[in-house]
C-alpha positions as CSV (number, residue, x, y, z in Angstrom):
1,D,133.7,93.4,101.8
2,I,132.9,89.8,100.9
3,G,135.0,88.9,97.9
4,G,137.0,92.2,98.2
5,T,140.4,92.9,99.7
6,T,141.8,95.4,102.2
7,T,145.4,96.2,102.7
8,L,147.3,95.8,106.0
9,T,150.8,96.8,106.9
10,V,153.4,95.0,109.0
11,T,156.2,97.2,110.6
12,R,159.4,96.2,112.3
13,D,161.6,98.0,114.8
14,G,165.3,97.5,115.1
15,P,167.9,96.6,112.4
16,T,166.8,96.8,108.8
17,A,169.9,95.8,106.9
18,D,168.5,92.3,106.1
19,P,165.2,91.3,104.6
20,L,162.6,89.8,107.1
21,T,160.1,87.1,106.3
22,V,156.9,87.5,108.2
23,T,154.5,84.5,108.5
24,L,150.8,85.4,108.2
25,T,147.8,83.4,109.5
26,S,144.1,83.9,109.7
27,D,142.4,82.3,112.7
28,D,139.4,81.6,110.5
29,P,140.1,81.2,106.7
30,G,136.4,80.7,106.2
31,V,135.9,84.4,107.1
32,A,139.1,85.9,105.6
33,T,142.3,84.7,104.0
34,V,145.9,86.0,103.9
35,P,149.0,85.0,101.9
36,P,151.3,82.6,103.8
37,T,154.1,85.1,104.1
38,V,155.1,88.7,103.3
39,E,158.7,90.0,103.1
40,I,160.0,93.3,104.5
41,A,162.8,94.1,102.1
42,A,166.3,95.0,103.2
43,S,166.5,98.7,104.4
44,E,162.7,98.8,104.7
45,V,160.7,99.0,107.9
46,S,157.4,97.8,106.6
47,A,155.5,95.8,103.9
48,T,151.9,95.5,102.9
49,F,149.7,92.5,102.2
50,N,146.1,91.9,101.3
51,V,143.3,90.4,103.3
52,T,140.5,88.8,101.3
53,G,137.0,88.7,102.7
54,V,135.2,85.3,102.3
55,T,132.0,85.6,104.4
56,E,130.7,87.9,107.1
57,G,132.3,87.7,110.5
58,L,135.2,88.8,112.8
59,V,138.6,87.3,112.3
60,Y,142.1,87.8,113.8
61,I,145.1,88.2,111.6
62,Y,148.5,87.2,113.0
63,A,151.9,88.2,111.9
64,D,155.0,86.4,113.3
65,A,158.7,86.6,112.6
66,T,161.8,85.3,114.3
67,G,162.9,87.6,117.1
68,Y,159.8,89.7,117.0
69,V,156.7,89.9,119.1
70,S,153.4,91.0,117.5
71,S,149.7,91.5,118.4
72,P,146.8,90.2,116.4
73,F,144.7,92.5,114.3
74,L,140.9,92.2,114.3
75,V,139.2,92.4,110.9
76,D,135.5,92.8,110.4
77,V,134.2,91.3,107.2
78,F,130.7,92.3,106.0
79,D,128.8,92.6,102.8
80,F,128.7,96.1,101.5
81,P,125.6,97.0,99.6
82,A,126.1,97.7,95.9
83,E,124.8,101.3,95.9
84,W,125.5,103.3,99.1
85,D,127.4,106.1,100.6
86,D,128.1,107.6,104.0
87,A,130.3,110.2,105.6
88,G,132.8,107.6,106.6
89,N,133.9,107.4,102.9
90,Y,135.3,111.0,103.1
91,L,137.9,113.1,104.9
92,Q,137.1,116.7,105.6
93,S,139.5,117.6,102.8
94,T,137.9,115.3,100.3
95,F,134.2,116.1,100.9
96,T,134.0,118.9,98.4
97,N,131.9,120.0,95.4
98,E,131.8,117.2,92.8
99,S,133.3,114.6,95.2
100,N,132.0,111.1,95.2
101,G,133.1,108.4,97.7
102,G,130.2,106.1,97.2
103,A,128.6,103.8,94.6
104,G,125.3,104.1,92.7
105,F,125.2,107.9,93.0
106,G,126.6,110.8,91.0
107,A,128.9,113.3,92.6
108,W,127.8,115.8,95.2
109,M,126.8,119.0,93.3
110,F,127.0,121.9,95.7
111,A,124.9,125.0,95.0
112,A,126.8,128.3,95.2
113,L,127.6,129.0,98.9
114,T,127.3,132.6,100.1
115,D,127.2,134.5,103.4
116,D,129.3,131.9,105.2
117,A,126.9,129.0,104.3
118,T,128.8,125.7,104.6
119,I,128.6,122.1,103.5
120,Q,131.1,120.0,105.3
121,L,131.6,116.9,107.5
122,R,130.2,117.5,111.0
123,D,129.4,115.6,114.2
124,S,125.6,115.4,114.1
125,T,125.4,115.3,117.9
126,L,126.6,118.9,118.0
127,G,123.1,119.9,116.8
128,S,120.8,117.0,116.8
129,G,120.5,113.2,117.0
130,W,123.3,110.7,116.3
131,I,123.5,109.6,112.6
132,N,127.3,109.6,112.4
133,S,129.5,107.2,110.5
134,A,132.5,105.4,112.1
135,N,134.5,108.6,111.8
136,E,132.0,110.4,114.0
137,R,130.9,112.6,111.1
138,A,127.8,113.1,109.0
139,F,127.2,115.4,105.9
140,G,126.4,118.8,107.5
141,F,124.5,121.6,105.8
142,Y,124.5,125.0,107.4
143,G,122.8,128.1,105.8
144,G,124.4,131.5,105.9
145,T,124.0,134.7,108.0
146,N,121.6,136.5,105.7
147,G,119.2,133.6,105.2
148,S,121.2,132.1,102.3
149,Y,121.0,128.3,101.7
150,A,123.5,125.5,101.8
151,A,122.2,123.0,99.3
152,A,123.5,120.1,97.2
153,Y,122.0,117.4,95.0
154,R,123.0,114.0,93.8
155,D,121.8,112.0,90.8
156,L,121.1,108.3,91.1
157,T,123.4,106.6,88.6
158,T,120.3,104.5,87.6
159,G,116.9,105.9,88.5
160,L,114.5,103.9,90.6
161,A,112.5,101.3,88.9
162,E,109.3,99.7,90.3
163,G,110.2,97.8,93.5
164,D,113.4,99.8,94.2
165,T,113.9,101.8,97.3
166,F,116.0,104.8,98.3
167,A,116.8,105.5,102.0
168,V,118.6,108.3,103.8
169,S,119.0,109.4,107.4
170,L,118.4,113.0,108.5
171,A,119.0,114.8,111.8
172,M,117.5,118.2,112.6
173,N,116.8,120.2,115.8
174,Y,115.8,123.9,115.9
175,D,113.1,124.9,113.5
176,G,114.4,128.3,112.4
177,G,114.3,128.6,108.6
178,N,113.9,125.5,106.5
179,R,115.8,122.2,106.3
180,G,115.0,119.0,104.6
181,I,115.1,116.9,101.5
182,D,113.6,116.9,98.0
183,L,113.1,113.6,96.1
184,Q,113.3,114.6,92.4
185,D,113.1,113.2,88.9
186,A,116.2,113.0,86.8
187,S,115.7,116.5,85.6
188,G,115.5,118.0,89.1
189,N,111.7,118.4,89.2
190,N,110.4,117.9,92.7
191,L,108.3,114.8,93.4
192,F,108.3,114.8,97.2
193,N,109.5,117.1,100.0
194,F,110.1,116.6,103.7
195,N,110.7,119.8,105.5
196,L,111.1,121.2,109.1
197,A,110.1,124.8,109.4
198,N,109.1,127.4,112.0
199,P,107.2,126.9,114.3
200,N,108.2,123.3,114.6
201,V,106.3,122.1,111.6
202,S,107.4,118.8,110.1
203,S,105.6,118.5,106.8
204,V,105.5,116.4,103.6
205,T,104.5,117.6,100.2
206,W,103.8,115.8,96.9
207,A,104.4,117.6,93.6
208,G,101.3,119.7,92.7
209,E,99.7,119.2,96.1
210,A,99.5,121.2,99.3
211,G,101.8,120.3,102.2
212,V,100.6,118.2,105.1
213,D,101.6,118.9,108.7
214,L,102.6,115.7,110.3
215,G,101.9,117.0,113.8
216,W,105.2,115.9,115.2
217,G,106.4,117.8,118.3
218,Y,109.8,119.2,119.0
219,N,112.6,116.7,119.7
220,P,116.1,118.2,120.3
221,T,117.8,114.9,119.2
222,A,115.5,114.1,116.3
223,A,116.8,111.7,113.6
224,V,114.5,110.6,110.8
225,R,114.9,107.7,108.4
226,V,113.3,108.4,105.1
227,V,112.6,105.3,102.9
228,A,111.1,105.9,99.4
229,E,109.8,102.9,97.4
230,Q,109.1,103.3,93.7
231,L,105.7,101.9,92.8
232,A,104.0,101.2,89.5
233,G,102.9,104.0,87.2
234,N,105.6,106.5,88.4
235,Q,104.0,106.6,91.9
236,M,106.0,106.5,95.2
237,Q,105.4,105.4,98.8
238,V,107.5,107.2,101.4
239,T,107.9,106.1,105.0
240,L,109.3,108.5,107.6
241,T,110.4,107.1,111.0
242,R,111.7,109.3,113.8
243,N,114.0,107.9,116.5
244,D,111.4,108.5,119.2
245,G,108.9,106.2,117.5
246,L,106.9,108.7,115.5
247,T,106.2,107.3,112.0
248,T,104.1,108.1,108.9
249,N,103.5,106.5,105.5
250,V,102.3,108.5,102.5
251,T,101.6,107.4,98.9
252,S,101.4,109.5,95.8
253,T,98.7,109.5,93.2
254,G,99.7,112.1,90.6
255,L,103.4,111.8,89.9
256,T,104.5,111.6,86.2
257,A,108.2,110.4,86.6
258,N,110.3,108.1,88.7
259,M,112.9,109.2,91.2
260,G,116.3,110.0,89.7
261,R,117.8,112.6,92.1
262,F,117.7,114.0,95.6
263,N,118.5,117.4,97.0
264,C,119.3,118.4,100.6
265,Y,119.1,122.0,101.8
266,N,119.3,124.2,104.9
267,G,118.8,128.0,105.2
268,A,116.5,131.0,105.8
269,H,117.8,131.4,109.4
270,S,120.3,133.7,111.1
271,M,123.1,131.2,111.5
272,D,123.4,131.9,115.2
273,D,123.3,128.3,116.4
274,I,124.7,125.1,115.0
275,K,121.5,123.4,116.2
276,Q,119.9,124.9,113.1
277,A,122.0,122.7,110.8
278,L,120.8,119.7,108.8
279,Y,122.7,116.5,109.0
280,V,122.5,113.8,106.3
281,N,124.0,110.2,106.2
282,D,123.5,106.6,105.3
283,L,122.5,106.8,101.7
284,L,121.3,103.4,100.3
285,I,119.6,102.2,97.2
286,T,118.1,98.7,97.2
287,R,117.1,97.2,94.0
288,G,113.9,95.0,94.1
289,G,114.7,93.2,90.8
290,G,112.2,95.5,89.1
291,M,108.4,95.3,88.9
292,T,106.0,95.8,86.0
293,D,102.4,96.5,86.8
294,G,102.8,95.1,90.4
295,I,104.4,91.8,89.3
296,P,108.2,91.1,89.6
297,N,110.1,91.1,86.4
298,A,111.7,87.9,87.4
299,W,108.3,86.2,87.1
300,W,107.6,87.8,83.7
301,D,111.1,86.7,82.6
302,K,110.5,83.1,83.9
303,Y,107.7,82.6,81.5
304,G,109.1,84.7,78.6
305,V,106.3,87.3,78.6
306,A,107.0,90.1,76.2
307,A,107.2,93.6,77.6
308,S,104.1,94.7,75.8
309,N,102.1,91.9,77.5
310,R,103.2,92.6,81.0
311,V,99.8,93.8,82.2
312,A,98.4,92.4,85.4
313,A,94.8,92.4,84.1
314,L,95.6,90.7,80.8
315,D,94.7,87.0,80.3
316,L,97.4,86.0,77.8
317,D,96.2,82.4,77.3
318,S,92.5,83.0,77.6
319,D,92.1,80.5,80.4
320,G,90.0,82.7,82.6
321,A,92.9,83.6,84.9
322,P,94.5,87.0,84.3
323,N,98.1,87.5,85.1
324,D,97.4,88.9,88.6
325,D,95.8,85.5,89.4
326,E,98.5,83.5,87.6
327,Y,101.3,85.2,89.5
328,P,100.1,84.3,93.0
329,G,99.7,80.7,91.9
330,D,103.0,80.7,89.9
331,T,101.3,79.1,86.9
332,D,102.3,79.7,83.3
333,P,100.4,82.7,82.0
334,T,101.0,81.5,78.4
335,D,99.7,77.9,78.8
336,I,95.9,77.4,78.7
337,T,96.2,74.2,80.6
338,R,97.9,75.8,83.5
339,S,96.0,78.4,85.5
340,F,95.3,79.5,89.1
341,L,92.0,81.1,90.0
342,N,92.7,82.8,93.3
343,R,89.4,81.8,94.9
344,I,87.5,78.8,96.3
345,Q,86.6,76.4,93.5
346,K,84.4,74.1,95.4
347,M,83.0,73.8,99.0
348,S,81.3,70.8,100.6
349,G,80.3,69.6,104.1
350,A,78.8,71.3,107.1
351,G,80.5,70.6,110.5
352,L,83.7,69.8,108.6
353,V,84.0,71.8,105.5
354,T,86.3,70.8,102.6
355,L,87.6,73.7,100.5
356,E,89.0,73.1,97.1
357,I,92.1,75.1,96.0
358,G,93.2,75.0,92.4
359,P,93.8,73.5,90.0
360,N,96.7,74.0,89.5
361,T,99.0,74.0,92.6
362,T,102.8,74.2,92.5
363,N,105.7,73.5,94.9
364,S,106.8,77.1,94.7
365,R,103.8,78.2,96.7
366,T,102.0,77.1,99.9
367,Y,98.3,77.4,100.5
368,D,96.0,78.5,103.3
369,V,92.4,79.2,104.3
370,W,91.3,82.5,105.9
371,W,88.0,83.2,107.7
372,S,85.9,86.2,108.7
373,T,82.5,86.6,110.4
374,D,81.7,90.1,109.1
375,L,82.1,91.1,105.5
376,M,80.7,94.6,106.3
377,A,83.5,95.4,108.7
378,D,85.8,98.3,107.6
379,P,88.6,97.3,107.5
380,Q,87.8,93.6,107.1
381,A,89.5,91.2,109.4
382,W,90.6,87.8,107.9
383,T,92.2,85.2,110.2
384,P,94.4,82.5,108.7
385,F,94.1,78.9,109.8
386,G,97.8,78.6,109.4
387,F,97.9,75.4,107.2
388,N,100.7,76.7,105.0
389,A,100.0,73.5,103.0
390,P,102.3,72.3,100.2
391,A,100.9,71.7,96.7
392,A,99.1,68.5,95.8
393,L,101.5,65.8,94.8
394,D,100.3,65.8,91.2
395,G,100.1,69.6,91.0
396,G,96.4,69.4,90.8
397,V,93.5,70.1,93.2
398,L,94.4,70.6,96.9
399,N,91.6,70.0,99.4
400,L,91.8,71.6,102.9
401,V,89.4,70.7,105.7
402,V,88.3,73.2,108.3
403,T,86.0,72.9,111.3
404,N,82.9,75.1,110.8
405,D,81.8,75.4,114.4
406,V,80.1,78.9,114.4
407,P,76.7,80.0,113.1
408,Q,78.2,82.2,110.4
409,R,81.6,82.2,108.9
410,F,83.0,83.3,105.6
411,Y,86.0,81.6,104.0
412,R,88.6,82.4,101.3
413,T,91.6,80.5,100.1
414,G,94.8,81.6,98.5
415,A,98.4,81.0,97.7
416,I,101.2,82.2,99.9
417,I,104.1,83.8,98.0
418,P,107.4,83.0,99.7
């Protein structure tokens, strides 16, 4: 990990009566560093030292000592996400009830397992598509002989806030019984469910609503990436992408709590084929910095807006521009002299048309013009001119000139948020 350390071991063959000084080098200290030497003590055959990651990349570590021949060791330095887990963080013996090898999640909490139901590390390719970690294992859920379930949940250490995402990979094959994942609130109430059931029905269900059949056909090596984004007002958008190109995107409307837990399950089958198992891996939480009413908290913080005033439709300074206009223009929502009306302010000309943007403009945004020939189209099609123009030098009005060479064309202007 960048900024972290990993421990390597140097070992010697032959006499051990005397201490041995080993010279250490990194072929690229910009990627990883090592101490200049390490000493193998008298009567010892090995010693350890730390490698410190500096930036992402591959680096060879060399160990040299008088009278010895060694081979370089390749180290891969990469930036671990802050909140993640996968099967590579466990051994078969350490993946047990209440185990936790990751970060950002609570422990795995296994439901009682009966009738030979199991939860253990398994090779996902034994029963479905490849979602294994480097140890060639994924988290495997296999229901019992009498239809009993293998199920386990994990809490999120910090529940999702607006703009955060939770992602997980699932692999599933035969459709006997049920297998899938529940996205839940912190109390374990279901918000969303993705399930594979007989006869080959992949479905999604929002809390309080009927399930929807996705119409996906059978795939013996199916692997699905589930990405859930927390939206404003406790709502959620979930994107499901299967490894054969099938994808769907669904958005809730009636949820009353944010995501704080997930639950994986497999069961209601005869346990006569490992292809009926569910495989789970690659858990990841990505924090979006937080949003309030569709606007990043970083922007509210920048201008010192109190939590009670973080409402998109509110015009804090009574300048005619509500917060959801001020944010695209990055103008101060508390200053009546600074505003951005996200629309054309003035238009002049015929063959060459001048469109006025602002005031005010700012160097944290660029600006463009879009055109359409049919406002009745559904959906509407707006084509950008591609100016990506910087702000006016004085931060005031920006004029952009377009060629108006068709009988009818509609224009709009706007700021581009980087």
